[in-house]
C-alpha positions in Angstrom: 8.3 35.7 -21.6 11.8 37.2 -21.8 13.1 38.0 -25.2 16.8 38.2 -26.0 18.3 41.5 -27.0 21.7 42.7 -28.0 23.3 41.7 -24.7 24.9 38.3 -25.2 25.0 36.8 -21.8 22.3 34.1 -21.2 21.7 32.9 -17.7 20.8 29.3 -16.9 19.4 29.2 -13.3 19.3 26.2 -11.0 16.1 25.9 -8.9 16.5 24.0 -5.6 18.9 25.8 -3.3 19.4 28.6 -5.8 16.2 30.4 -6.8 14.2 28.5 -4.2 15.5 28.7 -0.6 14.7 25.2 0.3 17.8 23.8 1.9 16.1 23.2 5.3 13.3 21.3 3.5 16.0 19.2 1.7 17.8 18.6 5.0 14.6 17.5 6.8 13.6 15.2 3.9 17.1 13.7 3.8 17.1 13.0 7.5 13.7 11.3 7.1 15.2 9.0 4.4 18.3 8.3 6.5 16.1 7.2 9.4 15.0 4.3 7.3 18.5 2.9 7.5 19.0 3.9 11.2 21.5 6.6 10.2 21.7 9.6 12.6 20.4 12.9 11.4 22.8 15.4 9.8 23.2 19.0 10.7 23.2 21.5 7.9 26.9 21.9 8.1 27.4 18.1 7.9 25.1 17.9 5.0 26.9 20.6 3.0 30.3 19.0 3.7 29.1 15.6 2.6 26.6 16.1 -0.2 27.6 15.0 -3.7 26.1 13.5 -6.9 25.2 11.0 -7.9 23.1 10.8 -4.8 23.8 7.1 -4.1 27.4 8.2 -3.7 26.3 10.7 -1.1 24.6 7.9 0.8 27.8 5.8 0.5 29.8 8.4 2.3 27.5 8.0 5.3 26.8 4.2 5.1 30.3 3.2 4.3 28.9 1.3 1.3 26.6 2.0 -1.6 22.9 1.4 -0.8 21.3 -1.6 -2.5 18.8 -0.9 -5.2 16.0 -1.6 -2.9 17.4 0.7 -0.2 17.9 3.4 -2.8 14.4 3.2 -4.1 12.9 3.2 -0.6 15.0 6.2 0.6 14.4 8.1 -2.7 10.7 7.7 -2.3 10.7 8.8 1.3 12.9 11.8 0.5 10.5 13.0 -2.2 7.4 12.5 -0.1 8.9 14.4 2.8 10.3 17.1 0.6 7.0 17.7 -1.1 5.4 18.2 2.3 8.0 20.8 3.3 8.4 22.6 0.0 5.1 24.4 0.2 6.5 26.5 3.1 9.7 27.5 1.2 10.1 31.0 -0.2 12.2 32.3 -3.1 15.7 33.3 -2.2 15.8 37.0 -1.1 15.9 39.4 -4.1 15.1 36.8 -6.8 12.0 38.5 -8.2 13.8 41.8 -8.8 17.0 40.1 -10.2 14.9 38.1 -12.8 12.8 41.1 -13.7 15.8 43.4 -14.1 17.6 41.0 -16.3 14.5 40.8 -18.5 14.0 44.6 -18.6 17.5 44.9 -20.0 16.5 42.7 -22.9 18.6 39.7 -21.7 17.6 36.1 -21.8 17.5 33.5 -19.1 16.2 30.0 -18.6 15.8 27.5 -15.7 17.2 23.9 -15.5 16.6 21.8 -12.5 17.0 18.2 -11.4 13.6 18.4 -9.8 11.2 16.2 -11.8 9.8 18.2 -14.8 6.2 17.4 -14.2 6.5 18.8 -10.7 8.8 21.7 -11.5 6.8 23.5 -14.1 3.6 24.0 -11.9 5.8 24.9 -8.9 7.7 27.6 -10.7 4.4 28.9 -12.2 3.0 29.0 -8.6 5.8 31.3 -7.5 4.9 33.7 -10.3 8.2 33.8 -12.1 7.7 31.5 -15.1 7.3 34.5 -17.5 10.9 35.5 -17.0 12.3 32.3 -18.6 12.7 31.2 -22.2 12.4 27.7 -21.0 11.8 25.9 -17.7 13.1 22.3 -17.8 13.2 19.7 -15.1 14.7 16.3 -14.8 13.2 13.5 -17.0 14.0 9.9 -16.1 15.3 8.5 -12.9 16.5 10.7 -10.0 19.9 10.8 -8.4 22.1 11.4 -11.4 24.2 14.2 -12.8 22.9 17.4 -14.6 25.3 17.2 -17.5 23.1 15.3 -20.0 20.1 17.4 -19.0 22.1 20.6 -19.6 23.0 19.3 -23.1 19.4 18.8 -23.9 18.4 22.1 -22.4 20.7 24.0 -24.8 19.5 21.9 -27.7 15.9 23.0 -26.9 17.0 26.6 -26.5 18.7 26.5 -29.9 15.3 25.5 -31.5 13.6 28.7 -30.3 13.3 31.3 -33.0 15.5 34.3 -32.5 17.6 32.9 -29.7 21.0 32.3 -31.4 22.7 34.2 -28.5 21.7 31.4 -26.0 24.6 29.2 -27.2 26.6 27.8 -24.4 29.6 30.0 -25.1 27.5 33.0 -24.3 25.9 31.4 -21.2 26.6 31.4 -17.5 25.1 28.7 -15.2 24.2 29.9 -11.7 23.7 27.1 -9.2 24.4 25.9 -5.7 26.2 22.6 -6.4 29.5 21.4 -7.8 27.4 19.4 -10.3 26.1 22.7 -11.8 29.8 23.6 -12.6 30.4 20.1 -14.1 27.3 20.4 -16.2 28.2 23.9 -17.4 31.7 22.7 -18.4 30.2 19.7 -20.2 28.5 22.0 -22.7 31.1 24.7 -22.8 29.3 27.3 -20.6 30.7 29.1 -17.6 29.4 28.9 -14.0 29.1 30.8 -10.8 28.3 28.9 -7.6 26.2 30.2 -4.7 26.8 29.2 -1.1 23.2 29.3 0.1 22.3 25.8 -1.0 23.7 22.3 -0.8 27.4 22.7 -0.5 29.9 24.3 1.8 32.0 27.2 0.4 35.1 24.9 0.6 33.4 22.2 -1.5 32.2 24.7 -4.1 35.7 26.4 -4.4 37.1 23.0 -5.3 35.1 23.2 -8.5 37.5 25.9 -9.8 34.8 28.5 -10.6 33.8 31.7 -8.9 31.9 31.3 -5.6 29.6 34.0 -4.2 27.4 34.5 -1.1 24.4 36.2 -2.8 22.6 35.8 -6.1 23.1 39.5 -6.8 26.8 38.9 -6.8 26.3 35.9 -9.1 24.5 38.0 -11.7 27.0 40.8 -11.5 29.8 38.3 -12.2 27.9 36.6 -14.9 27.6 39.9 -16.8 31.4 40.2 -16.8 32.2 36.6 -17.6 30.3 35.9 -20.8 29.9 39.3 -22.5 
């Protein structure tokens, strides 16, 4: 497990679309859910231009109305079933292992917060062999489809309870993710954010969040070092 040193910057990584290169799996699962309502499939470009949270609002953009509770439950279940089938073929984003290891070797701290269900996330991260690099690995608890802001708040509360991790306070942290919601969640707790274009949003959508936008995770880490030190 990583241990914090003198370097103050703490990284909070997103999982889906950031550390895990799973955007094609997400797109395929989304289109499977859309088929339930006779919606045409989306291209990756269309998905990135349209995607937003909460997820029912994303569906509203395509349906012209919010899905009913029954429609949402059915589509969400179908999405997760198809995503699970596709996820096994997904690899980590290029360079992730070395970026995480290098951050740890420098005595810096990092953690992982995802909106993927906690009970599924932990064994999946462990299976990719990178769990040891994080102070904590936290996934979503409760219903799917919402914002990350409250989960980010709890994540930092749990980090604060870890002995010797005073430097993981939000003001010393940078959130690295692929969605506008990552920037919203970071701002909610007083952390900074860098957004990565390899996941769920187009560059234009990410730039609207008003935080730095990068095309590689290596760039994200380099910016994070400058932002919160």
